[in-house]
Backbone as JSON Lines, residues from 0, in Angstrom:
{"i":0,"aa":"M","n":[17.72,13.11,-2.32],"ca":[16.96,11.91,-1.77],"c":[15.52,12.54,-1.07]}
{"i":1,"aa":"V","n":[14.32,11.65,-1.03],"ca":[13.1,12.3,-0.55],"c":[13.08,11.85,1.04]}
{"i":2,"aa":"E","n":[12.85,12.85,1.73],"ca":[12.47,12.54,3.13],"c":[11.39,11.85,3.54]}
{"i":3,"aa":"H","n":[11.11,10.82,4.29],"ca":[9.99,10.34,4.34],"c":[9.6,10.12,5.9]}
{"i":4,"aa":"S","n":[8.41,10.46,6.28],"ca":[7.91,10.53,7.65],"c":[7.79,9.07,8.27]}
{"i":5,"aa":"L","n":[8.26,8.7,9.2],"ca":[8.28,7.38,9.69],"c":[6.64,7.09,9.82]}
{"i":6,"aa":"G","n":[5.66,8.03,10.15],"ca":[4.4,7.82,10.49],"c":[3.71,7.58,9.26]}
{"i":7,"aa":"S","n":[4.03,7.98,8.02],"ca":[3.47,7.75,6.83],"c":[3.87,6.33,6.32]}
{"i":8,"aa":"L","n":[4.94,6.0,6.81],"ca":[5.67,4.54,6.26],"c":[4.84,3.63,7.05]}
{"i":9,"aa":"D","n":[4.53,3.8,8.43],"ca":[3.95,2.93,9.49],"c":[2.61,2.67,8.79]}
{"i":10,"aa":"Y","n":[1.92,3.68,8.44],"ca":[0.35,3.54,7.92],"c":[0.62,2.7,6.59]}
{"i":11,"aa":"T","n":[1.53,3.07,5.79],"ca":[1.49,2.14,4.53],"c":[1.77,0.71,4.73]}
{"i":12,"aa":"Y","n":[2.84,0.27,5.52],"ca":[3.19,-0.93,5.89],"c":[1.98,-1.66,6.7]}
{"i":13,"aa":"T","n":[1.18,-0.84,7.65],"ca":[-0.02,-1.51,8.11],"c":[-0.84,-1.8,7.11]}
{"i":14,"aa":"A","n":[-1.33,-1.04,6.35],"ca":[-2.0,-1.24,5.29],"c":[-1.83,-2.26,4.38]}
{"i":15,"aa":"L","n":[-0.54,-2.51,4.0],"ca":[0.02,-3.72,3.16],"c":[0.07,-4.89,3.72]}
{"i":16,"aa":"S","n":[-0.1,-4.95,5.24],"ca":[-0.12,-6.24,5.97],"c":[-1.03,-6.96,5.67]}
{"i":17,"aa":"S","n":[-2.38,-6.63,5.3],"ca":[-3.51,-7.42,5.17],"c":[-3.63,-8.13,3.71]}
{"i":18,"aa":"P","n":[-3.88,-9.3,3.43],"ca":[-4.02,-9.9,2.15],"c":[-5.36,-9.47,1.44]}
{"i":19,"aa":"V","n":[-6.33,-9.06,2.23],"ca":[-7.56,-8.37,1.86],"c":[-7.05,-7.05,1.0]}
{"i":20,"aa":"R","n":[-6.24,-6.37,1.94],"ca":[-6.16,-4.95,1.47],"c":[-5.1,-4.86,0.28]}
{"i":21,"aa":"R","n":[-4.21,-5.93,0.28],"ca":[-3.33,-6.13,-1.0],"c":[-4.17,-6.21,-2.23]}
{"i":22,"aa":"Q","n":[-4.92,-7.52,-1.94],"ca":[-5.75,-7.62,-3.04],"c":[-6.61,-6.52,-3.54]}
{"i":23,"aa":"I","n":[-7.11,-5.75,-2.53],"ca":[-7.99,-4.32,-3.09],"c":[-6.98,-3.56,-3.84]}
{"i":24,"aa":"L","n":[-5.78,-3.45,-3.45],"ca":[-4.86,-2.66,-4.31],"c":[-4.36,-3.14,-5.69]}
{"i":25,"aa":"E","n":[-4.43,-4.42,-5.62],"ca":[-4.1,-5.27,-6.76],"c":[-5.26,-5.02,-7.95]}
{"i":26,"aa":"R","n":[-6.54,-5.15,-7.48],"ca":[-7.59,-4.74,-8.13],"c":[-7.65,-3.16,-8.73]}
{"i":27,"aa":"L","n":[-7.28,-2.34,-7.76],"ca":[-7.37,-0.89,-8.19],"c":[-6.19,-0.64,-9.25]}
{"i":28,"aa":"G","n":[-5.17,-1.42,-9.2],"ca":[-4.22,-1.25,-10.26],"c":[-4.73,-1.41,-11.78]}
{"i":29,"aa":"Q","n":[-5.77,-2.05,-11.94],"ca":[-6.49,-2.2,-13.25],"c":[-7.44,-1.01,-13.55]}
{"i":30,"aa":"G","n":[-7.63,-0.06,-12.59],"ca":[-8.49,1.14,-12.8],"c":[-9.5,1.4,-11.47]}
{"i":31,"aa":"E","n":[-9.87,2.36,-11.69],"ca":[-10.94,2.66,-10.54],"c":[-12.18,1.82,-10.44]}
{"i":32,"aa":"A","n":[-12.61,1.53,-9.23],"ca":[-13.84,0.63,-9.06],"c":[-14.65,1.17,-8.01]}
{"i":33,"aa":"R","n":[-15.99,0.74,-7.97],"ca":[-16.7,1.03,-6.94],"c":[-16.61,0.21,-5.69]}
{"i":34,"aa":"V","n":[-16.94,0.55,-4.75],"ca":[-16.86,-0.06,-3.37],"c":[-17.38,-1.55,-3.6]}
{"i":35,"aa":"T","n":[-18.66,-1.78,-3.97],"ca":[-19.29,-2.87,-4.2],"c":[-18.58,-3.62,-5.33]}
{"i":36,"aa":"E","n":[-17.85,-3.41,-6.08],"ca":[-17.24,-4.11,-6.98],"c":[-15.91,-4.69,-6.36]}
{"i":37,"aa":"L","n":[-15.18,-3.94,-5.39],"ca":[-14.32,-4.22,-4.76],"c":[-14.54,-5.47,-3.61]}
{"i":38,"aa":"A","n":[-15.71,-5.19,-3.43],"ca":[-16.15,-6.12,-2.12],"c":[-16.43,-7.52,-2.66]}
{"i":39,"aa":"E","n":[-16.94,-7.79,-3.99],"ca":[-17.24,-8.83,-4.7],"c":[-16.61,-10.15,-4.36]}
{"i":40,"aa":"P","n":[-15.31,-10.06,-4.53],"ca":[-14.69,-11.37,-4.35],"c":[-14.35,-12.06,-2.87]}
{"i":41,"aa":"F","n":[-14.7,-11.0,-1.93],"ca":[-14.36,-11.62,-0.5],"c":[-15.72,-11.93,0.01]}
{"i":42,"aa":"D","n":[-15.33,-13.07,1.12],"ca":[-16.44,-13.65,2.0],"c":[-16.33,-12.93,3.36]}
{"i":43,"aa":"I","n":[-16.53,-11.62,3.12],"ca":[-16.81,-10.74,4.33],"c":[-17.71,-9.71,4.02]}
{"i":44,"aa":"S","n":[-18.39,-9.33,5.23],"ca":[-19.54,-8.36,4.93],"c":[-18.77,-6.84,4.17]}
{"i":45,"aa":"L","n":[-19.8,-6.22,3.57],"ca":[-19.48,-4.85,3.07],"c":[-18.98,-3.89,3.89]}
{"i":46,"aa":"A","n":[-19.53,-4.11,5.49],"ca":[-19.02,-3.24,6.4],"c":[-17.16,-3.61,6.57]}
{"i":47,"aa":"A","n":[-17.0,-4.84,6.63],"ca":[-15.59,-5.26,6.89],"c":[-14.72,-4.71,5.74]}
{"i":48,"aa":"V","n":[-15.28,-4.87,4.42],"ca":[-14.62,-4.13,3.33],"c":[-14.36,-2.78,3.78]}
{"i":49,"aa":"S","n":[-15.59,-1.96,4.04],"ca":[-15.5,-0.47,4.15],"c":[-14.18,-0.26,5.18]}
{"i":50,"aa":"K","n":[-14.13,-0.89,6.42],"ca":[-13.02,-0.62,7.26],"c":[-11.88,-0.58,6.5]}
{"i":51,"aa":"H","n":[-11.55,-1.8,5.6],"ca":[-10.4,-2.25,4.97],"c":[-10.09,-0.9,4.12]}
{"i":52,"aa":"L","n":[-11.15,-0.31,3.37],"ca":[-10.76,0.78,2.64],"c":[-10.59,2.19,3.27]}
{"i":53,"aa":"Q","n":[-11.18,2.19,4.5],"ca":[-10.74,3.39,5.41],"c":[-9.36,3.4,5.72]}
{"i":54,"aa":"L","n":[-8.66,2.25,6.11],"ca":[-7.51,2.03,6.55],"c":[-6.59,2.5,5.24]}
{"i":55,"aa":"L","n":[-6.96,1.94,4.04],"ca":[-6.23,2.3,2.87],"c":[-6.35,3.74,2.45]}
{"i":56,"aa":"E","n":[-7.31,4.3,2.79],"ca":[-7.42,5.95,2.68],"c":[-6.78,6.71,3.65]}
{"i":57,"aa":"R","n":[-6.63,6.15,4.68],"ca":[-5.73,6.76,5.88],"c":[-4.54,6.68,5.69]}
{"i":58,"aa":"A","n":[-3.94,5.42,4.87],"ca":[-2.53,5.42,4.65],"c":[-2.15,6.05,3.43]}
{"i":59,"aa":"G","n":[-3.08,6.72,2.74],"ca":[-2.81,7.45,1.56],"c":[-2.9,6.72,0.23]}
{"i":60,"aa":"L","n":[-3.33,5.24,0.38],"ca":[-2.83,4.53,-0.87],"c":[-4.05,4.6,-1.85]}
{"i":61,"aa":"V","n":[-5.1,4.85,-1.4],"ca":[-6.38,4.9,-2.48],"c":[-7.1,6.37,-2.11]}
{"i":62,"aa":"Q","n":[-7.8,6.65,-3.14],"ca":[-8.41,8.17,-3.05],"c":[-9.96,7.75,-3.31]}
{"i":63,"aa":"R","n":[-11.02,8.38,-2.8],"ca":[-12.39,7.97,-2.96],"c":[-12.86,9.22,-3.74]}
{"i":64,"aa":"R","n":[-13.69,9.1,-4.53],"ca":[-14.65,10.05,-5.38],"c":[-15.99,9.55,-5.1]}
{"i":65,"aa":"I","n":[-16.96,10.5,-4.82],"ca":[-18.41,10.25,-4.78],"c":[-19.1,10.67,-5.76]}
{"i":66,"aa":"D","n":[-19.88,9.8,-6.37],"ca":[-20.69,10.37,-7.64],"c":[-22.13,9.89,-7.31]}
{"i":67,"aa":"G","n":[-23.0,10.88,-6.68],"ca":[-24.42,10.27,-6.36],"c":[-24.05,9.36,-5.28]}
{"i":68,"aa":"R","n":[-24.9,8.16,-5.41],"ca":[-24.56,7.14,-4.39],"c":[-23.34,6.11,-4.68]}
{"i":69,"aa":"D","n":[-22.61,6.41,-5.77],"ca":[-21.76,5.36,-5.81],"c":[-20.38,5.92,-5.51]}
{"i":70,"aa":"H","n":[-19.61,5.18,-4.64],"ca":[-18.13,5.67,-4.18],"c":[-17.05,4.97,-4.99]}
{"i":71,"aa":"W","n":[-16.37,5.51,-5.74],"ca":[-15.57,5.08,-6.39],"c":[-13.87,5.36,-5.84]}
{"i":72,"aa":"L","n":[-13.14,4.24,-6.07],"ca":[-11.87,4.09,-5.31],"c":[-10.86,4.06,-6.46]}
{"i":73,"aa":"S","n":[-9.6,4.88,-6.25],"ca":[-8.74,4.71,-7.3],"c":[-7.28,4.45,-6.51]}
{"i":74,"aa":"L","n":[-6.38,4.02,-6.97],"ca":[-5.03,3.82,-6.3],"c":[-4.23,5.07,-6.46]}
{"i":75,"aa":"E","n":[-3.56,5.31,-5.36],"ca":[-2.43,6.44,-5.35],"c":[-1.23,5.98,-5.25]}
{"i":76,"aa":"L","n":[-0.37,6.04,-6.32],"ca":[0.84,5.48,-6.31],"c":[1.87,5.98,-5.58]}
{"i":77,"aa":"Q","n":[1.83,7.19,-5.16],"ca":[2.94,8.01,-4.23],"c":[3.3,7.35,-3.21]}
{"i":78,"aa":"R","n":[2.56,7.0,-2.5],"ca":[2.84,6.26,-1.01],"c":[3.45,4.93,-1.39]}
{"i":79,"aa":"L","n":[2.89,4.2,-2.55],"ca":[3.35,2.95,-2.55],"c":[5.0,3.31,-3.15]}
{"i":80,"aa":"S","n":[5.1,4.23,-3.91],"ca":[6.64,4.62,-4.48],"c":[7.23,4.85,-3.28]}
{"i":81,"aa":"E","n":[6.98,5.6,-2.22],"ca":[7.71,6.07,-1.0],"c":[8.17,4.54,-0.35]}
{"i":82,"aa":"A","n":[7.26,4.03,0.01],"ca":[7.49,2.59,0.41],"c":[8.71,1.55,-0.2]}
{"i":83,"aa":"G","n":[8.42,1.75,-1.54],"ca":[9.5,0.87,-2.45],"c":[10.68,1.84,-2.42]}
{"i":84,"aa":"E","n":[10.68,2.95,-2.17],"ca":[12.12,3.65,-2.15],"c":[12.81,3.32,-1.08]}
{"i":85,"aa":"W","n":[12.08,3.25,0.1],"ca":[12.49,2.77,1.5],"c":[13.37,1.3,1.64]}
{"i":86,"aa":"I","n":[12.4,0.72,0.88],"ca":[12.84,-0.83,0.98],"c":[14.05,-1.01,0.07]}
{"i":87,"aa":"E","n":[14.07,-0.1,-0.94],"ca":[15.48,-0.4,-1.92],"c":[16.59,0.25,-1.29]}
{"i":88,"aa":"R","n":[16.39,1.44,-0.5],"ca":[17.51,2.04,0.13],"c":[18.06,1.42,1.13]}
{"i":89,"aa":"N","n":[17.25,0.46,1.94],"ca":[17.68,-0.36,2.99],"c":[18.32,-1.57,2.37]}
{"i":90,"aa":"R","n":[17.52,-2.39,1.27],"ca":[18.29,-3.38,0.65],"c":[19.74,-3.07,0.01]}
{"i":91,"aa":"R","n":[19.9,-1.86,-0.59],"ca":[21.14,-1.46,-0.98],"c":[22.35,-1.51,0.1]}
{"i":92,"aa":"F","n":[21.99,-0.73,1.36],"ca":[22.75,-0.43,2.47],"c":[23.15,-1.95,2.8]}
{"i":93,"aa":"W","n":[22.07,-2.89,3.3],"ca":[22.64,-4.27,3.51],"c":[23.42,-5.05,2.69]}
{"i":94,"aa":"A","n":[23.02,-4.82,1.28],"ca":[23.88,-5.68,0.2],"c":[25.42,-5.03,0.45]}
{"i":95,"aa":"E","n":[25.55,-3.74,0.35],"ca":[26.78,-3.21,0.52],"c":[27.5,-3.58,1.68]}
{"i":96,"aa":"S","n":[26.84,-3.65,2.84],"ca":[27.66,-3.93,4.32],"c":[27.97,-5.55,4.26]}
{"i":97,"aa":"L","n":[27.09,-6.15,3.48],"ca":[27.45,-7.69,3.58],"c":[28.65,-7.94,2.38]}
{"i":98,"aa":"D","n":[28.74,-7.07,1.46],"ca":[29.64,-7.19,0.41],"c":[31.19,-6.94,1.18]}
{"i":99,"aa":"R","n":[31.14,-5.78,1.69],"ca":[32.09,-5.19,2.66],"c":[32.47,-6.62,3.57]}
{"i":100,"aa":"L","n":[31.68,-6.84,4.38],"ca":[31.88,-7.98,5.24],"c":[32.62,-9.06,4.87]}
{"i":101,"aa":"E","n":[32.08,-9.46,3.67],"ca":[32.74,-10.57,2.87],"c":[33.91,-10.29,2.43]}
{"i":102,"aa":"D","n":[34.5,-9.21,1.78],"ca":[35.83,-8.7,1.6],"c":[36.59,-8.95,2.85]}
{"i":103,"aa":"L","n":[36.37,-8.43,3.95],"ca":[37.13,-8.57,5.05],"c":[37.34,-9.95,5.49]}
{"i":104,"aa":"L","n":[36.34,-10.95,5.47],"ca":[36.67,-12.31,5.66],"c":[37.3,-12.87,4.82]}
{"i":105,"aa":"K","n":[37.69,-12.41,3.64],"ca":[38.39,-13.12,2.62],"c":[39.77,-12.79,2.77]}
């Protein structure tokens, strides 16, 4: 089983708490994109989008590549996988615990 640092999961879940950041991640799931492309669907400033992107980078969910004046971002799946594994591990624990409780109550 993979050991997870609570700190990295905290960053991941903080990053996932925003609808804007989740939409950015969904878009990056389709492939690499420039910052300006990621900002297009949102009715917020480019500076606000940049702050969201910085938080996603700090959480390790996206990676930035600079090519001249263009900043390209891509999705990093490792941290999402770690978060999913943590959720699944806890889901199994609680499902098994509730099954045992149900058996005891019968």
